[in-house]
N, C-alpha and C positions, 0 to 999 in steps of 0.2 A: 425503492430508490433511497440512496443516502448521499448527502452532500456534506462537505467539510469546509470550514473557514477557520483560519488561525487569526484570532483577535489579538492585536498588540495594544497595550495600554501604556502609553509613555509615562504617565504620572498617575499611578493607582492610589487609591485611598489608603493603601497599606504603606505608602511612602517609598515605592520602588517601581522600576519599569517592569511590567508584568505581562502575562499572556493568558489566554484561555483558548481551548479548542471547542468549537461548536459544530455539532452534527445534527442535521435534520434527517429523521427517519420518516419516510412517507412523503406524501405530496405537500403542496403549499396550502396555506390556510392557518387559522388559529389553532394552537396546539398547546398541550401542557409543557412545562419547562422543568426538566430534571437537572439538578446541579450536583456534581460529584466533586468532593474534595479529597485529595490524596494524603498520604502520610508525610512526615517531616523529611526534608531533603537538604542537601548542602547547597550553598550558593553556587558552586560550580555546576552541580547537576541541574539546578534551576536554569542557569544560563544555557546549558546544552539543550534544554527542552524547547527553546525558541525555534529550533530547527527540526524537531521530531514530532511525531504524533503518539498519543497514548493508545497504541494499537491493542494491547492486552485488555485494557479497560473497555474499549469500544467493542471488541469481539464478545465479551461477556454480556454487554448491554444488548447487542444485536440479537443474540439468541433469546434473551428474555423478552425483548420487544416483539420478535416474530411469533412468540407464543402468547402474547398478552391480549391481543384483540384491540389494542389502541391503534387507531388508524394512522396517526402521525404524532411525532413528539420531537422536541428539541432536547438534546443532551449537551450540556456544557461541562467540560472537565477542567478543573483548576488544580494546580499544585498547592499544598499548604505553603504559606509564605515562608521563605528561608530566613534564617537569622541574618540580621543586618548589623551595621556598626553600632547602632544605638537601639535600646529597647523601644518597642512601639507602644505608645499609650493606648489603652483600651483596644487591644487587638481584635476582640470579637466584634465590637461595634464598627471598627474600621473595615473589617472583612464584610460585614453586612452592607456598609456603604459601597464597597467595591462591587459586590455582586448585584445589588439592587439598583444602584445609581449609575454604574459604569458598564455592567454586562447585560442585564436584562433589557435596557433600552436599545441594544443593538439588534434585538429581534424585531422583525418588521411589524408583527401584530401582537397585541397584548396577550400574554399567556393565559390559558384557560384554567390553570391551576399549577401548583408547585409541588415538587417532590425533592427530597434531599437525601444524599447518600454520602457517608464519610467513612474513611478507613484510617485507623491509627489516630494520629494527631488531627487529621481531618474530621474525625468523629466529633470533636468538640465544636469545630466551626459549623458542621452540618446541624448539630443539635441546637446551637444558638439561632441559626438561620431559620430552622423550622419553627421554633417557638415564637419568633417575633414576626412571622409572615402570616398574615390573616388567612390567605387562601392556600396555605400549605396543607396537603392532604396526607402525605406519607413521609416518614423518616426511617432510614435503615442505617445502622452503624455496625461495622464488623471490626473486631480488634481495636475498639475505641479507646482513646486516651482523653481524660479530662471531660468526659461526658456529663457526669454529675455536677461538676463545678460550673460548666457552661450553662447547664439548665438552671442553676441557681441564680445566674445573672439575668435570666428572663423573668421579668416581673411587670405585669402578669404574663401568662401565656396568651398570645394574641390569636394563634391559630384556632379556628372554630371547629374544625372537623379533622383532627390530626390523629393518626395512629403510628406507633413506633415499634420497630423490631430491632432487638439488640442481639448480635451474633458474637460468639467467641469460640476459638478452637481450644481443645483440651490442654495443649501445652503452651498456650499464649499466657504470659505472666501478667497481662493487664487485667483490670477489674472484671470479675465475673458478672454477666448480665443479671443473674439471679439476685445479686447484691445491689447492683446499680438500679435496676428497674423500680424497686420500691422507694428509692430516694428521688426519683424524678417527679416533678409536679404532676398532679392528676391530668392536666390538660394534654399531656403527651400520650396518654393511654398506652403506656409502654408494655411490651411483651418480651420476656426473656426466651429466646429460642434455644432449642436443644443444642448442646455443645457437640462439636464434630472433631474428628482426628486431625491433628496438625498443630503447628506452632504459629508464630506471628507473621512471617513473610506473606506478602500479597499472593505470591505464586501458590502457597499452600491453601489460602482461602479460595483461590480460583479453582484449584484442582479438586477440592472436595465439594464444589458446587455452591459455596456460600456467596460468592460475588454475584453469580447469576440469580440466586434466590433473593438477595438483597434488592437487586434491581427489579425483579419480578414483584416483590412485595410492594414497592413504591408504584410501579406501573399499574398494579391491581387497584390501588387507591385512586388512580387518575382516570380510570375508564369512564 
């Protein structure tokens, strides 16, 4: 069973009217909370997404969940914040407040654990969220931007049992996980995954199995 809700946040901590898509996989009851943050988008694309669903992302998650053995889970999908008219002070901290103080309370029962997945710019937000969330268990980033910089803002790593998987395609120009992983604080327990064929677009990460494997890694930590 899968249910969907479009959450509208009229005044988000990021300083804009925003939204998130929440999917419950499995029946009712306490469940782990997986948050996905996408790549950078334009303001216009952000506005259009108020009327659509992130179907490509949800399909990848569904396949990973069906194989995971996790009986029920909440997936919440957010876009990376689009550029506004003025720079946002402390964007990582503002995004943390947005997710934890404005999105998580919309779930009826307290999550049993947290997992975070980020793509491209969303990788930096996911990295920060995972490091400062005590009950975060899994972090997966593919084609990540700003991951090392975000991790350096986490002082100290509050997550007590976190494991991290970093993915990148061969032709993606962003930082190689083999270089990034040693620069992350030890509390992330980072692992550089083998590179796969493809470039930076989400569709290429989906087609070579990376997106599904990123979700599977996090779900495996939440069993």
